[in-house]
N, C-alpha and C positions, 0 to 999 in steps of 0.2 A: 571399445566404448559403445554403448547402445545409443541409438538415435531414433527419434519418432518424428513423424511428419503429420501435419494437419493442414487442411484447407479450410479457411474461415471466410464466410460471406461478410464482406466489410460493412455493407449498409446495415445488415441485421445486427451484427456484433456491436457496432458503435451507435446503433439506433439513429442513423442519419436520416434527415428529411429528404435528401436527394442523393444521387450517385456521388461517390467520393470524388473530391477535387484533386487531391495530391496522392492518394493511394490507389492501388489497383483494386478492381472490383472484387477479386477473391485473393485473400492473403494466404500465401504459401509459407507456412511456419515450420521450421525445424527445431526440435527440442532435444537437448542432450539429457543424459541420465541425472544430471545435477539440478535440473529445473523442473518445475511443475508443468504439466500439460494444461493448456487453456481449457476452461470448463465450458465448452461451446454448447453441449447438449443440455446443461443445466445452468443457464445464464445467471440465476440468482446465487450461484456458488462461485462466480467468477469476479475477482476483485476489479480488473480493468473495466470490464463491461458494466458491472453493476454499480461500482462506487467511484472509480477514477474518472471514467468518461463523463458521467453527469456533472461531477465537480469541475472538470475542464470546461464543459459547456457554460456553466455558470460563471466561471472566471472570465471566459471570453465575453460574455454578456456584460459583466460588471467592470472588468479591468481592461478589456480589449485584447488584441493579439499579444502573445508572449513570444517574442522572436527567439530568445535564448532559453532553452529548456534542458534540465539535467535530471536524470533518473538515477538514484542510488539503489542498487540491487535490482537491476532491470529485468532479470529473468530472460524470457524469450524476446523481449524488446517491444511487446505490444503496447506498453505504456508510452514509449517514445513515438511509435507509429500513431497512436491516438493523439498525441500532442502535435504532431506534424499536421494531421488532418484538421483538428478542432481548434488548436491554438495558433495555427499558421506558423509554427516554429521552424526556423531554418538553421539555427545553431544548436546542435544536439550534443549533449554529453551523456555517456552511460558508463556505469561501473557495476561490477558484481564480484563476488569472492572467487569464483571459479573461472579459469582461463577459457575453458571450453564453452562455458555459458556466454561469456562476452563475445567470443568469436562467432558463435551461432547467432547471437543477437545482432551483431554488426551485419552479418549476411542477411538475416531476416529483414532488417531495416532497408538495406540497399536494394534487395531483390523486389520489395513490394512497393517501391516508389515509382510514380509515373515519370518523374524527372529526377534521377539520382543526383545529378550535378547541382541541383538546387540546394542540397543539404550539406552543411559542414559538420562532420561527425568526429568527435573525440571520444575514445573508448579506452578502458583499461581494467585489469582485474586487480583486486586487492581490497583493502579496508576502506569502506565508506568513500570519501572523496579523494583519498590519497593518490589513487592512480592518475588523477588529473592535475596534481600539484605542479608539475613541471611546465604545464601550459598556461597556468594562471588565468583560467577562464572566469568570466563573470556571467551570471545567469539571472534572468527575470523571474524564473520559477524553478525551484529545486523540489523534486518530488521524491517521496520515499514511502514505501510500504514494507518496512523491515520486520524481521521476525521478533517475537516477544520472548519465547521460551528459551532459556539458556541450556546449552548442551555441555555436560561435564567433560566429555571425551572429544578433544579436537579431531581425533581420527575419524569420528563419525561423519563430520562435515566433508572430509576428503573422499569418503568412500560411498556416500549415499546421497539420495535426493533429500536435502535437509534445508530447503528454503524456509521451513517453518521454525527453525531453531538457529541459535547463534552461540558462539563460544563466550562464556561469561566473563573471563578474565580481561580486564581493561586497565590501561595505565592511568586513565583519568579517574579522578575522584567523583564518584556518583552518589548523590544523596540517598540515604536509606529509604526515603519515601518513594523515590523513583525505582530503586532496585526491588523493593518489596512488591511493587505493583507492575513489574515486568515492563517498565518503560526505559530501561537502561540504554538500549541501542538508539531509541528515538531521542533521548536526552543528549547523547553524545553527537548524534547526527545534527541536531540543532546547533550545538556549539561549533562543530566543524564547518557548517554551512555559512557562518558569518564571513569567512574569508572568500566565499565564492558568489556572494549575492551582489547584484548591481544595486545602486541606490534605488530605494523603493521596491526592491525585489522581495519575494516571499518564499517561504518553505511550505509545501503542502504535504502533510503527514497523514497517511491513511492508517488508522489504528483500530483494532478490534475493541469495541466499547464494553469490555467485560468488567470494567471497574467504574467507580463513580466519576461523573463528568467533571467535577471540581478538580480532579487530579490533572486533567489536561491543561486547564488554565494555570495551575500551579507549576507545571513543567515549563510553560512559557515564561512565567515570572522568574523562575530559577535560572533560566538560560538567557534572560535579557531580551525577550520578545513580548510583543502583544499577541496573544494567541486567541483566535476566535474559532468557535465551532462553526465552520463554514457550511457544511452539510452534515446531516445526521440521518443515517439509514440503517439498513439491516441486510444480512446475507445468510444464506444457508451455510452451516459449518461443514466445510470440506474436510476430508480425512478425520472424521470425528474421533475414531479410536485413538489416533496419535495425538491430536491437538487437545481434545478434552482430557485424555489421559495425562498429558503433560501438565495441564492445569490442576488436575487432581494431585499430582506429585508436589507441585509448588505449594498448593494450599495445605497439604499435609505437613510441609516443611515450615509452615507458619506464615506464608506469604498470602496476599489477597485480603479478603475473599473475592472470588470471581463469580460472575453470573452468566448463565445462558438462558435461552427461552425456547419454548415450542414454536416452530415456524408459523403455525396457524395463528398463534396469538400475536406474533410480530406483524404478520400481514394485516390482522384486524386493527391493531393500534395505529399502524402507519397508513392505513387506507385513508384517502382524502387529504393527506398532508403533502403539499407540493414541495418540490426540491428547494425552491427559493425561500420558503418559510421554515424548512426543517431545522436549520441551525438555530434560529431564534426560538423555536419551540422545543429545543432539545430537552430542557429541564422538565417541561410539561410532559413530554413523551416518557422520559425516564421515570417520572413519578407514576404515570399510568401503568407502566410495565412492572414496577417494583413488586406488587403482590404476587406476580407470576414468575418471578426469578427462580431459576434452578441452580443449585450448587453444581460444581463440576461432576460430582459423584451421581447426583440425581439426573443430570443431563445425560451422562453416559448410560445409566440404567434405562432411561426413557428411549434413547437411541437403540439400545440392544433389544428393546421390545417393539421396535419398528416405527417409532415416531421420528419425524424430521426435526432436527434441532438447528437453531440459528443463534445469531448474536447481533447486537447492534454494532454499528461502525461509525466512527468519527472521522470526518475529513477536517483536519485542523490546519487552518491557514495562519502562519506565524510571520509577523513583520517585526523588524528590529525596532525597539523602543528608542526614543531620542536619548542621546548621551547626556 
């Protein structure tokens, strides 16, 4: 099995104002063939650095420390490391579908802590939160950045780096609106998370905003949560041929529609909008971008001509509604 190694400067990657308190100054990260490499050279293409970390900082500012943190689909474990540093988390749970990914993530987390004994770590591989069922943990914050695009052949997930896709068949009944807009796995994750949240806890879902913002609020309503767009941002589309191509196939099958944008237009519209205001201004931003939206086919054609393509990103914070 292939392995990759990266050394990541902690302060730059997490955009810290000072030297890290809980993590080593350089993160030594091992990546198996089933996980994506961190995008250190192009930070605007990296989910943890560009979207998750700023959201964690805002959560720390508004809600305080989050002692118990869980990541569904952790990948290399950088999301958990960011939570340890920024949210002061000490009780960590991580899951992923691949056993080798989880083993590497556990090693990555422990190896890069200044005080490994400070952290209580629960980990397992399998579907969503099921690997943690036996421990019955409860978390202040459950984080997920799950794939959107369904993969018809389950064997593809076992043999390739397919963090961008998931097997579509589920036992749960998924509303057609969620399925048609590629929100199935996020919908199911919200349902499963109810059993793992502490009172007052929240789920933070990072989702590519290639669909109308109203659908994210509707997903919260359908799952019994109050869902707020906590932050609204953008990132460069990584693996554009695969990801945009997947959206082309889904739209041709009658799903969507989905939209992408030229990166320079995203940068222009988001310039001057602070993180704290981005969630409240999300609809205004969406309306400003609407005339420049590209269909998946147009986005792929533009990328093939050398243009940089991006998409908006929603950090959705969901808290359980009162019974």
